[in-house]
N, C-alpha and C positions, 0 to 999 in steps of 0.2 A: 419596041422591046416590052414583054408582059411582064408585071409587077409580081414578084414573090408573093406568098400567101403571108408572111411575116410583116411585110414593108406595107401591104393593104390595111392588116389587122390595125398597126400602129396607125395609120393615115385616117383610117376609119373611126378609130377610137377618139383621135381629134375632133374630127367632124362631130361625131355623135356628142362628145363633152360638150361643145361651140352650142351646138344645136340645140340641145335637149336639155343643157345643165347637167348632165348625168355626171358624177364624179370617174375620172380616168380609171380608176381601180375597179370601177363596176363593169368596166365593159370587158367582158370576156367570149371566146368563141361560142361557149355554151347557152349565152344569156339571152332569153327569149326578148326580142325587142319591145314586143307590147306588154306581156307580163312581168319580166323582171325589171326592166328599162323606162315600161311608162313612158313608149313612143307612141305618139298617134298618129293618126294617118296623115295629117297634113305635113306632121314634122318627119315623116319617113321620105316623103316627097322631095323636102328640102335636103335632107340626108344623101337621098338617091341621086339628087341632081348635083350636089357639092360633089361624091364621089365620082360620078361620070365623069364631070369636068377634071378632080384631081386625078383620075386614073384613064383618060380617054378609052371609057367604056360605055356603050349604050346598053343599057337594061331594057328587053322588051317588057311590056307590061304582064304578058303571062308568065314570065319568070319571076317580076316583081310580086306578083300575087300568091307564089309557093315561097318566099322567105318568111321564115318565122324565126331564125336565131340569126345573132351579129355571125358566126360560122358561115349561115346560108348566104349571107349577103356578101361576104367577103369571096364565097366560092360562085358568086352570080358574076361578081365583079371580075373574076380572073376569067372567066369562060368569054365572056361579053368586048375583053380589052380588044381595042384595034390596033 
């Protein structure tokens, strides 16, 4: 069963906060992962891996390359859930 947008955002907020040290209050749908949250490429890989495991999703590299914001990542997870 697919997870809803709000649940994905909540889980992703926890993952980003734990992995990147970002304040939970700073993680919002419109925030840029790189520019606003200072997520580096290696950290994004860690976040993606944790999100794939948590939400039973497999995110293709081609899709990941298009992810710019938290909202983009939420949508990508939703599209690729099994």
